[in-house]
Steps between C-alpha positions, in 0.01 A plus 500: 500500500278200425507299175680794328245757609563804723233667711376823354605704806865417443521730196477831691797647314355454149482833322157423360368357827206741506361373169567148596317553824209655320467199267528268802226698673271459199554126494465453875178701499347277241651158564662515842211373707377156603655158479585539130679835546780565253850547633740774387878477495809667366631280215848357510767692303546458123128492426482867390171514689378696802236285662423131526138407568406145594185307578440424865669159466788645285429250226430772245684827452538806278777754471417868464721771353397844623578824320404859579601855421428852599170645383483654159286821522240553229312803374172307500308329786634164614544327831838320474778500245859384470767441236692175486798397297492127414792309338410238249770269643348533848165387371648211301719372785282577800419210738199687635160359414342846512619861487319754723519866410424736783372850402469774757243779539553820299398738780496405864604666814664302778637149492409267210350161597407189309139604476608810298680301234404291204641152431520376143571121489608335174695198372842608373455335159166675454668829584780432255251427223326827562817715525662344192205635300428833670862600563707323233738792436622547857725298727445484785125498453324785682153485655294795621228317694224747576168445681231713339150448630448124500771432245880444509675610182864509382503860397852516351499708176124536490464780749525796258191720481300491176372790296251705697593339834593711800726432800317273741330297216577132472701478173316337202754215469440402864121527453520251212713256706243528787213421271680208331517223769697283258776760464848377605535825686194421717613329824164522681453122512827479699407763759476321837487169315595284802296222342812410302657386825185314596527296183866418567456415868168317456319684770201731484473801724338413828269738680658681786356407841388759755 
């Protein structure tokens, strides 16, 4: 342990180590090269976070909370989907700078890898603001993050087929959320939004050599 940080490899017994490793792979692939490469650690206990990411000189740091679930099969075409229960108190008290939701592929044979998954990155207070409005009658909040085409939508309670629709059609409520980029159910801007970390760590992505 150095300065309260633990090497990532020391967390081999963590039950969500696969998703943590997938997130770490995404970060290393983008920012783990050159003299300004970011460094990834396991955070110290009592942070309610899963990964600590620092600048090369360790002067700047962000904490990530990672959450994932099993896939949530749909009757219409989509690439990844997952349901997530989120407690209001967890969002209000979290020490993590960003939450990362990992959604897995709907249909895939063989072993799932990081490249098969989607990563939705959002600030916890931004998430709380959304959920307090789209899911006010439920505690814990529940998210059904679903990747449809180029869009990620929270499909909870809007996935019922409309009049004249057949099985396999994208429900009308979801179609409306897809078309409305300002909808609080539309999470597309947070899909793979690693730029949030760039802003916090003050380092732009460097081109990979070789």
